[in-house]
C-alpha positions in Angstrom: 88.5 54.3 177.5 89.9 52.4 174.5 93.4 52.4 173.1 94.1 52.1 169.4 97.7 51.5 168.5 97.9 51.6 164.8 101.6 52.2 164.5 103.9 49.2 164.1 106.7 48.4 166.6 105.0 49.2 169.9 105.5 45.6 171.0 108.9 46.5 172.5 107.3 49.0 174.9 106.4 48.0 178.4 102.8 48.6 179.5 101.2 48.5 182.8 99.1 45.5 183.8 95.4 45.8 183.6 95.3 46.3 187.5 97.8 49.1 187.3 95.9 50.7 184.4 92.9 50.9 186.6 94.8 53.0 189.0 96.9 55.0 186.6 96.0 57.9 184.2 96.4 56.6 180.6 98.6 59.5 179.8 101.0 61.7 181.6 102.1 65.0 180.1 105.7 66.2 181.0 104.9 69.4 179.1 102.9 70.4 176.0 104.6 68.1 173.5 105.9 65.0 175.4 105.0 62.7 178.1 104.3 59.0 178.8 101.7 56.5 177.6 101.7 53.4 179.9 105.4 53.1 180.2 106.3 54.5 176.7 108.0 57.9 176.6 106.8 59.9 173.7 107.1 63.2 171.9 104.6 64.6 169.5 105.9 64.7 165.9 106.9 68.0 164.2 105.8 70.5 167.0 107.5 72.3 169.9 106.0 73.4 173.1 107.3 76.2 175.4 109.6 75.0 178.2 108.4 75.1 181.9 111.7 74.8 183.6 113.2 77.6 185.7 114.2 80.6 183.4 117.9 80.2 182.5 118.2 76.5 183.6 120.7 74.6 181.6 118.4 71.7 180.9 114.6 72.3 180.2 114.8 75.8 181.2 112.6 78.6 179.7 114.3 81.6 178.0 111.9 84.0 179.7 109.0 84.1 182.1 106.6 84.5 179.3 107.7 81.1 177.8 107.5 79.4 181.2 103.9 80.6 181.7 102.8 79.6 178.3 104.5 76.2 178.9 102.2 75.7 181.8 99.2 76.6 179.8 100.2 74.2 177.0 100.5 71.3 179.4 97.2 72.1 181.0 95.6 72.2 177.7 96.9 68.8 176.7 95.9 67.3 180.0 92.3 68.5 179.6 92.2 67.6 175.8 93.2 64.0 176.6 91.4 63.4 179.9 89.2 60.4 179.6 89.5 60.6 175.8 89.8 57.7 173.4 93.4 58.0 172.4 94.9 56.8 169.2 98.5 56.7 168.0 98.1 57.7 164.4 101.7 57.2 163.3 105.1 56.4 164.8 108.5 57.6 163.9 112.0 56.8 164.9 112.9 57.7 168.5 114.3 61.1 169.2 117.8 61.8 170.7 116.4 61.2 174.2 115.0 57.8 173.3 111.3 59.0 173.2 109.1 57.5 170.6 107.9 60.2 168.2 104.2 59.9 167.4 101.1 61.4 166.1 98.3 61.3 168.6 94.6 61.9 168.4 92.0 62.3 171.3 88.4 61.5 170.4 89.4 61.8 166.7 91.1 65.2 167.0 94.9 65.5 166.3 96.3 66.8 169.6 99.3 68.6 167.9 96.9 70.4 165.5 94.7 71.4 168.4 97.8 72.9 170.3 98.9 74.7 167.1 95.4 76.1 166.6 95.4 77.4 170.3 98.8 79.0 169.8 100.3 76.8 172.5 102.5 74.7 170.1 104.7 75.9 167.1 105.6 73.9 164.1 109.1 72.3 164.3 109.4 69.8 161.3 111.8 66.9 161.4 113.1 64.4 159.1 113.8 61.4 161.2 115.7 62.8 164.2 117.0 65.8 162.3 115.4 69.1 162.7 114.6 70.8 159.5 114.4 74.4 161.0 115.7 76.1 164.1 113.8 75.4 167.4 111.0 78.0 167.7 111.5 80.8 170.1 108.8 81.7 172.7 110.1 85.1 174.0 109.1 88.1 172.1 
């Protein structure tokens, strides 16, 4: 597996040693639009994934069971898309309000956000810097 970090500014991130990398998965998905790359918390740029938390929970909770189920599907899709793939950070933006680096990411040359959008597992949520340009998409119909 190769890693291509094309975006500037990643030097401040902590990465696992080569021995740790051999034991760790190169990417962990918290949900369908965020996770961790060897010690760097990230969020995919300009998309939203359904929440997987308990319906009605104050933080990270889904608004309905349909959203929660779709959230688990979105996460599973991203795990499969990036499993053993050549991952490339295609661009980097300022961190979000939770300190996650906002990135564009490709797996084997395919933009993972576009793949999630195409499958209906992500929705567009454009931002300018850390400011959302539209309301957060809804997942309950």
